[in-house]
Backbone as JSON Lines, residues from 0, in Angstrom:
{"i":0,"aa":"X","n":[116.77,124.26,24.66],"ca":[117.87,123.39,24.84],"c":[118.64,123.79,26.1]}
{"i":1,"aa":"X","n":[118.93,122.83,26.97],"ca":[119.66,123.06,28.17],"c":[121.13,123.31,27.89]}
{"i":2,"aa":"X","n":[121.71,124.3,28.52],"ca":[123.09,124.57,28.33],"c":[123.93,123.68,29.26]}
{"i":3,"aa":"X","n":[125.16,123.49,28.84],"ca":[126.08,122.68,29.6],"c":[126.54,123.44,30.85]}
{"i":4,"aa":"X","n":[126.69,122.79,32.0],"ca":[127.18,123.52,33.13],"c":[128.57,124.06,32.88]}
{"i":5,"aa":"X","n":[128.83,125.25,33.42],"ca":[130.15,125.83,33.32],"c":[131.13,125.01,34.19]}
{"i":6,"aa":"X","n":[132.4,125.05,33.92],"ca":[133.4,124.33,34.76],"c":[133.27,124.72,36.2]}
{"i":7,"aa":"X","n":[133.06,126.04,36.44],"ca":[132.97,126.51,37.84],"c":[131.71,125.92,38.51]}
{"i":8,"aa":"X","n":[130.6,125.91,37.84],"ca":[129.38,125.35,38.39],"c":[129.49,123.87,38.61]}
{"i":9,"aa":"X","n":[130.15,123.19,37.69],"ca":[130.35,121.76,37.86],"c":[131.26,121.49,39.04]}
{"i":10,"aa":"X","n":[132.34,122.26,39.21],"ca":[133.18,122.05,40.36],"c":[132.46,122.29,41.66]}
{"i":11,"aa":"X","n":[131.54,123.28,41.73],"ca":[130.83,123.57,42.91],"c":[129.94,122.43,43.29]}
{"i":12,"aa":"X","n":[129.34,121.78,42.34],"ca":[128.37,120.68,42.67],"c":[129.17,119.47,43.07]}
{"i":13,"aa":"X","n":[130.41,119.32,42.71],"ca":[131.23,118.17,43.04],"c":[132.06,118.39,44.27]}
{"i":14,"aa":"X","n":[132.16,119.57,44.81],"ca":[132.93,119.9,45.92],"c":[132.16,119.58,47.2]}
{"i":15,"aa":"X","n":[132.54,118.52,47.92],"ca":[131.79,118.13,49.12],"c":[131.77,119.17,50.23]}
{"i":16,"aa":"X","n":[132.81,119.92,50.38],"ca":[132.78,120.97,51.39],"c":[131.78,122.05,51.08]}
{"i":17,"aa":"X","n":[131.78,122.5,49.81],"ca":[130.82,123.48,49.39],"c":[129.4,122.96,49.47]}
{"i":18,"aa":"X","n":[129.2,121.7,49.03],"ca":[127.89,121.07,49.11],"c":[127.39,121.02,50.56]}
{"i":19,"aa":"X","n":[128.27,120.73,51.51],"ca":[127.89,120.69,52.88],"c":[127.49,122.06,53.4]}
{"i":20,"aa":"X","n":[128.27,123.09,53.03],"ca":[127.88,124.43,53.42],"c":[126.5,124.81,52.84]}
{"i":21,"aa":"X","n":[126.3,124.48,51.57],"ca":[125.03,124.81,50.93],"c":[123.88,124.07,51.54]}
{"i":22,"aa":"X","n":[124.06,122.84,51.94],"ca":[123.03,122.06,52.59],"c":[122.62,122.75,53.91]}
{"i":23,"aa":"X","n":[123.66,123.15,54.64],"ca":[123.36,123.88,55.93],"c":[122.58,125.16,55.68]}
{"i":24,"aa":"X","n":[123.01,125.9,54.65],"ca":[122.3,127.17,54.32],"c":[120.85,126.89,53.92]}
{"i":25,"aa":"X","n":[120.61,125.8,53.13],"ca":[119.28,125.43,52.74],"c":[118.43,125.08,53.93]}
{"i":26,"aa":"X","n":[119.03,124.35,54.87],"ca":[118.26,123.96,56.07],"c":[117.92,125.2,56.92]}
{"i":27,"aa":"X","n":[118.84,126.12,57.04],"ca":[118.62,127.37,57.81],"c":[117.53,128.2,57.14]}
{"i":28,"aa":"X","n":[117.63,128.27,55.76],"ca":[116.56,129.06,55.03],"c":[115.22,128.43,55.27]}
{"i":29,"aa":"X","n":[115.11,127.08,55.25],"ca":[113.87,126.44,55.48],"c":[113.33,126.75,56.89]}
{"i":30,"aa":"X","n":[114.26,126.7,57.85],"ca":[113.83,126.99,59.25],"c":[113.35,128.41,59.4]}
{"i":31,"aa":"X","n":[114.02,129.34,58.73],"ca":[113.64,130.74,58.76],"c":[112.2,130.92,58.18]}
{"i":32,"aa":"X","n":[111.91,130.24,57.11],"ca":[110.57,130.37,56.46],"c":[109.55,129.84,57.41]}
{"i":33,"aa":"X","n":[109.8,128.67,58.01],"ca":[108.82,128.11,58.97],"c":[108.66,128.98,60.17]}
{"i":34,"aa":"X","n":[109.7,129.59,60.69],"ca":[109.61,130.43,61.86],"c":[108.85,131.73,61.5]}
{"i":35,"aa":"X","n":[109.09,132.28,60.33],"ca":[108.39,133.49,59.95],"c":[106.9,133.15,59.78]}
{"i":36,"aa":"X","n":[106.59,131.95,59.21],"ca":[105.18,131.55,59.02],"c":[104.5,131.49,60.4]}
{"i":37,"aa":"X","n":[105.19,130.91,61.37],"ca":[104.6,130.79,62.7],"c":[104.48,132.17,63.32]}
{"i":38,"aa":"X","n":[105.45,132.99,63.18],"ca":[105.36,134.38,63.66],"c":[104.16,135.12,63.12]}
{"i":39,"aa":"X","n":[103.93,134.98,61.84],"ca":[102.8,135.69,61.19],"c":[101.48,135.04,61.54]}
{"i":40,"aa":"X","n":[101.43,133.73,61.87],"ca":[100.18,133.13,62.4],"c":[99.85,133.83,63.7]}
{"i":41,"aa":"X","n":[100.81,134.0,64.55],"ca":[100.56,134.63,65.82],"c":[100.21,136.06,65.73]}
{"i":42,"aa":"X","n":[100.95,136.84,64.92],"ca":[100.62,138.24,64.72],"c":[99.27,138.41,64.06]}
{"i":43,"aa":"X","n":[98.83,137.49,63.23],"ca":[97.48,137.54,62.68],"c":[96.46,137.44,63.77]}
{"i":44,"aa":"X","n":[96.65,136.59,64.72],"ca":[95.74,136.5,65.9],"c":[95.76,137.8,66.7]}
{"i":45,"aa":"X","n":[96.96,138.38,66.89],"ca":[97.05,139.66,67.56],"c":[96.26,140.72,66.85]}
{"i":46,"aa":"X","n":[96.41,140.74,65.51],"ca":[95.67,141.73,64.71],"c":[94.17,141.59,64.83]}
{"i":47,"aa":"X","n":[93.68,140.37,64.83],"ca":[92.25,140.09,65.0],"c":[91.83,140.56,66.39]}
{"i":48,"aa":"X","n":[92.62,140.23,67.41],"ca":[92.31,140.69,68.77],"c":[92.24,142.19,68.85]}
{"i":49,"aa":"X","n":[93.26,142.85,68.33],"ca":[93.28,144.31,68.34],"c":[92.06,144.88,67.6]}
{"i":50,"aa":"X","n":[91.69,144.34,66.49],"ca":[90.51,144.79,65.76],"c":[89.24,144.68,66.61]}
{"i":51,"aa":"X","n":[89.06,143.5,67.26],"ca":[87.88,143.24,68.06],"c":[87.85,144.12,69.33]}
{"i":52,"aa":"X","n":[89.04,144.48,69.82],"ca":[89.17,145.27,71.03],"c":[89.34,146.79,70.78]}
{"i":53,"aa":"X","n":[89.27,147.17,69.49],"ca":[89.38,148.58,69.12],"c":[90.76,149.14,69.53]}
{"i":54,"aa":"X","n":[91.81,148.33,69.43],"ca":[93.15,148.76,69.77],"c":[93.85,149.21,68.47]}
{"i":55,"aa":"X","n":[94.75,150.15,68.55],"ca":[95.43,150.6,67.31],"c":[96.3,149.48,66.75]}
{"i":56,"aa":"X","n":[96.42,149.46,65.4],"ca":[97.25,148.47,64.75],"c":[98.74,148.52,65.05]}
{"i":57,"aa":"X","n":[99.21,149.66,65.38],"ca":[100.65,149.86,65.72],"c":[100.8,150.2,67.15]}
{"i":58,"aa":"X","n":[101.96,149.79,67.69],"ca":[102.3,150.15,69.09],"c":[103.81,150.63,69.03]}
{"i":59,"aa":"X","n":[104.01,151.91,68.76],"ca":[105.34,152.4,68.57],"c":[106.28,152.15,69.76]}
{"i":60,"aa":"X","n":[105.75,152.2,71.0],"ca":[106.59,151.93,72.15],"c":[107.12,150.51,72.1]}
{"i":61,"aa":"X","n":[106.25,149.52,71.88],"ca":[106.68,148.14,71.84],"c":[107.65,147.91,70.65]}
{"i":62,"aa":"X","n":[107.33,148.55,69.47],"ca":[108.22,148.39,68.35],"c":[109.65,148.86,68.66]}
{"i":63,"aa":"X","n":[109.74,150.02,69.35],"ca":[111.05,150.57,69.65],"c":[111.78,149.61,70.66]}
{"i":64,"aa":"X","n":[111.05,149.11,71.67],"ca":[111.66,148.17,72.62],"c":[112.13,146.87,71.87]}
{"i":65,"aa":"X","n":[111.35,146.46,70.95],"ca":[111.74,145.23,70.18],"c":[112.96,145.49,69.39]}
{"i":66,"aa":"X","n":[113.03,146.64,68.7],"ca":[114.21,147.0,67.92],"c":[115.43,147.05,68.82]}
{"i":67,"aa":"X","n":[115.35,147.74,69.93],"ca":[116.47,147.79,70.88],"c":[116.92,146.42,71.35]}
{"i":68,"aa":"X","n":[115.95,145.57,71.74],"ca":[116.24,144.25,72.2],"c":[116.9,143.41,71.12]}
{"i":69,"aa":"X","n":[116.42,143.47,69.92],"ca":[117.01,142.65,68.84],"c":[118.34,143.2,68.41]}
{"i":70,"aa":"X","n":[118.52,144.5,68.5],"ca":[119.91,145.04,68.17],"c":[120.92,144.47,69.21]}
{"i":71,"aa":"X","n":[120.5,144.43,70.48],"ca":[121.4,143.87,71.54],"c":[121.66,142.39,71.24]}
{"i":72,"aa":"X","n":[120.61,141.63,70.91],"ca":[120.79,140.23,70.56],"c":[121.72,140.07,69.35]}
{"i":73,"aa":"X","n":[121.56,140.93,68.37],"ca":[122.4,140.81,67.17],"c":[123.88,141.07,67.54]}
{"i":74,"aa":"X","n":[124.11,142.08,68.36],"ca":[125.49,142.33,68.77],"c":[126.08,141.19,69.51]}
{"i":75,"aa":"X","n":[125.27,140.59,70.42],"ca":[125.74,139.4,71.18],"c":[126.05,138.22,70.23]}
{"i":76,"aa":"X","n":[125.26,138.1,69.15],"ca":[125.4,136.98,68.2],"c":[126.43,137.31,67.1]}
{"i":77,"aa":"X","n":[127.04,138.5,67.18],"ca":[128.03,138.92,66.16],"c":[127.36,139.05,64.82]}
{"i":78,"aa":"X","n":[126.12,139.61,64.82],"ca":[125.37,139.95,63.61],"c":[125.27,141.42,63.53]}
{"i":79,"aa":"X","n":[125.38,141.97,62.34],"ca":[125.28,143.43,62.13],"c":[123.98,143.94,62.69]}
{"i":80,"aa":"X","n":[123.95,144.75,63.76],"ca":[122.74,145.27,64.27],"c":[121.88,146.15,63.29]}
{"i":81,"aa":"X","n":[122.59,146.82,62.41],"ca":[121.9,147.59,61.37],"c":[121.05,146.63,60.5]}
{"i":82,"aa":"X","n":[121.6,145.51,60.1],"ca":[120.85,144.53,59.3],"c":[119.71,144.01,60.11]}
{"i":83,"aa":"X","n":[119.92,143.66,61.39],"ca":[118.85,143.13,62.18],"c":[117.7,144.08,62.32]}
{"i":84,"aa":"X","n":[118.03,145.36,62.46],"ca":[117.01,146.37,62.61],"c":[116.22,146.55,61.29]}
{"i":85,"aa":"X","n":[116.91,146.59,60.19],"ca":[116.24,146.65,58.89],"c":[115.32,145.5,58.69]}
{"i":86,"aa":"X","n":[115.78,144.29,58.99],"ca":[114.93,143.09,58.86],"c":[113.69,143.19,59.78]}
{"i":87,"aa":"X","n":[113.93,143.52,61.02],"ca":[112.82,143.66,61.99],"c":[111.84,144.77,61.58]}
{"i":88,"aa":"X","n":[112.34,145.84,61.09],"ca":[111.41,146.91,60.59],"c":[110.57,146.45,59.46]}
{"i":89,"aa":"X","n":[111.19,145.69,58.54],"ca":[110.41,145.14,57.41],"c":[109.3,144.26,57.94]}
{"i":90,"aa":"X","n":[109.65,143.39,58.86],"ca":[108.63,142.46,59.49],"c":[107.55,143.26,60.18]}
{"i":91,"aa":"X","n":[107.97,144.21,60.98],"ca":[106.95,145.04,61.72],"c":[106.05,145.78,60.76]}
{"i":92,"aa":"X","n":[106.56,146.35,59.73],"ca":[105.75,147.1,58.79],"c":[104.71,146.13,58.13]}
{"i":93,"aa":"X","n":[105.12,144.93,57.85],"ca":[104.21,143.95,57.25],"c":[103.14,143.56,58.23]}
{"i":94,"aa":"X","n":[103.51,143.36,59.51],"ca":[102.54,143.02,60.55],"c":[101.51,144.19,60.7]}
{"i":95,"aa":"X","n":[101.96,145.4,60.71],"ca":[101.08,146.51,60.86],"c":[100.11,146.58,59.69]}
{"i":96,"aa":"X","n":[100.63,146.33,58.47],"ca":[99.76,146.29,57.3],"c":[98.65,145.24,57.49]}
{"i":97,"aa":"X","n":[99.01,144.08,57.99],"ca":[98.04,143.03,58.22],"c":[97.02,143.5,59.28]}
{"i":98,"aa":"X","n":[97.51,144.14,60.33],"ca":[96.62,144.56,61.41],"c":[95.64,145.6,60.89]}
{"i":99,"aa":"X","n":[96.1,146.5,60.0],"ca":[95.2,147.53,59.39],"c":[94.16,146.79,58.56]}
{"i":100,"aa":"X","n":[94.52,145.77,57.82],"ca":[93.57,145.0,57.05],"c":[92.52,144.35,57.95]}
{"i":101,"aa":"X","n":[92.97,143.81,59.06],"ca":[92.03,143.22,60.0],"c":[91.0,144.2,60.54]}
{"i":102,"aa":"X","n":[91.46,145.41,60.81],"ca":[90.57,146.42,61.29],"c":[89.54,146.87,60.2]}
{"i":103,"aa":"X","n":[89.91,146.79,58.98],"ca":[89.07,147.24,57.86],"c":[88.07,146.16,57.46]}
{"i":104,"aa":"X","n":[88.19,144.97,58.05],"ca":[87.23,143.89,57.69],"c":[86.08,143.87,58.57]}
């Protein structure tokens, strides 16, 4: 049996300002997912190339340069650089995992 919406939840769905903010957030989330998907399509090709060329799956020098570059971009965009680094490190770790898998195939 479905429960009745709480007064606060009901107010949130009827508030046009909040609804507008949420629609913008939903659109940004969708764009982020599509951009990450495209990024991973490209890094998959990089991993396959590295595997065929006997290159190592990780490039610590490039990773450090990317972290520094994105920290600067985050600061310019008024985004917490610590958050941006954590996010990028998570993405980099996942890419390296995929590159290692490509080498093992």
